Structure formats: structure tokens, C-alpha cells
C-alpha positions in Angstrom: 96.3 128.0 97.1 97.7 130.4 94.5 98.0 128.5 91.2 98.5 131.6 88.9 101.9 131.9 90.3 102.9 128.6 91.7 102.5 126.6 88.5 105.6 128.3 87.1 107.5 126.6 90.1 105.7 123.4 90.3 106.1 122.5 86.5 109.9 122.6 86.6 110.0 120.8 89.9 107.9 117.9 88.6 109.9 117.9 85.3 113.2 117.7 87.2 111.8 114.8 89.5 110.5 113.0 86.3 114.0 113.4 84.7 115.5 111.7 87.9 113.2 108.8 87.6 113.8 108.4 83.9 117.6 108.5 84.6 117.1 106.1 87.5 115.0 103.4 85.5 116.2 104.0 81.9 119.9 104.9 82.7 119.8 107.2 79.8 122.9 109.2 80.5 125.9 106.8 81.3 127.0 108.9 84.2 130.0 107.9 86.4 129.2 107.3 89.9 129.6 110.4 92.1 128.8 109.9 95.6 127.5 113.5 96.2 125.4 113.6 93.1 122.0 112.8 94.7 122.7 115.7 97.2 123.2 118.2 94.5 120.3 116.9 92.4 117.8 116.8 95.3 119.1 120.3 96.6 118.3 121.7 93.3 114.9 119.9 93.4 114.3 121.2 96.9 115.1 124.8 96.1 112.3 124.8 93.3 109.9 122.9 95.6 110.4 125.4 98.3 109.5 128.2 96.0 106.5 126.3 94.7 105.2 125.5 98.2 105.6 129.0 99.4 103.6 130.4 96.4 100.9 127.6 96.8 100.3 128.2 100.5 101.3 131.8 101.1 99.4 132.0 104.5 101.8 129.5 105.9 105.1 130.6 107.4 108.7 129.4 106.5 108.1 127.2 109.6 105.7 125.2 107.6 107.2 125.5 104.2 110.6 123.9 105.1 109.2 120.7 106.8 106.8 120.2 103.8 109.7 120.3 101.6 111.7 117.8 103.7 108.8 115.5 104.1 107.9 115.6 100.2 111.4 115.3 99.3 112.0 112.4 101.6 109.1 110.5 100.1 110.0 111.3 96.5 113.7 110.7 96.9 112.9 107.4 98.7 110.7 106.3 95.7 113.4 107.3 93.4 116.1 105.4 95.3 114.4 102.3 96.5 112.4 101.3 93.4 113.6 99.8 90.1 117.1 98.4 89.3 120.0 99.2 91.5 122.5 98.2 94.0 122.1 96.3 97.3 120.0 97.8 100.0 122.8 99.2 102.0 124.1 101.3 99.2 120.6 102.4 98.5 120.2 103.6 102.1 123.4 105.6 101.7 122.2 107.2 98.4 118.8 108.1 100.0 120.5 109.8 102.9 122.9 111.6 100.5 119.7 113.0 98.9 118.3 113.9 102.1 121.4 115.9 103.1 120.8 118.1 99.8 117.1 118.7 100.8 118.0 119.4 104.4 120.7 121.8 103.4 118.4 123.9 101.1 115.8 124.0 104.0 118.4 125.3 106.4 120.0 127.8 104.1 116.5 129.1 103.5 116.5 130.5 107.0 119.6 132.7 106.1 118.5 134.1 102.7 118.6 137.9 102.6 115.1 139.4 102.5 115.6 140.7 99.1 116.2 137.3 97.8 113.2 135.8 99.7 110.8 138.0 97.9 112.0 136.3 94.6 112.3 132.9 95.9 109.2 132.8 98.1 107.1 135.2 96.0 106.6 137.3 99.1 108.4 139.0 102.1 108.5 136.7 105.0 106.8 137.7 108.1 108.8 139.6 110.9 110.1 137.2 113.6 110.1 134.1 111.3 113.8 134.5 110.6 116.8 134.7 112.8 118.0 138.1 113.7 115.1 139.8 112.3 113.2 142.7 113.9 110.1 141.4 115.8 
């Protein structure tokens, strides 16, 4: 695990998640209900988490980073959605599924990021053959 580079990605990832939890439990900002809000919020979180995971475990490939982000995001968004005050369970499930759409979207789009961006996002060049249409 490379903590020297990854803490700069993990710190904002956890701060943003803590802000989501605070907003959920304290309702600090009186935001109007926007159905795609959780997707956008958790997509932003997933982009940071994917960079943090890639820097923390650089020996893994993108084939391991993306499922880790989806798994971690599913657990954390589930904690956010299903705990504390809120609407009936059917609406909570819809909210959770919307958050998962945002996380999955980032994980899917990470496959198609240009190589120059992957160095910035993942902290390294991805291995040949781990991306579609890449030279093997």
C-alpha cells in the first residue's frame, strides 16, 4: 500500500462521505429533492475513491480497482441511505439504486479514459491489455 500518494485521495474521499452523512442526518442544507442527486454525488465520490484505491494498491489492475469501488460504494451508500431519518423503505431503495448508478457509471467510464488521463487519475499508466482497444 502506497500511503504517501494515496492519502491525498483518501482524505477528500472520506471528507465527502462524511459530508453526505452529515447532510443525511442533520439536514444542514435545505436542498430541494432532486432524484438524480445521489447519482451525481456518489459518482463524484467514486471518482475520488477509484483514484485512492489505484494509488493504495498499485499492483492490482483496473479489473480489481473497479469492483472494489463498486463494493465499497454499495456498502457506504447503503449505510447512508438506509440509516437515520428518511422516507419509507421503497423510496430508500430507489435512492440507493440511484446512488449505485452513479458509482457504476464512473467504474464503466474509467475503462475509456485516455491513457494520459489515467496517469493522473490512477497515479500510473495502466498495464497494456487491461483496456479495450489497447495494444497487447
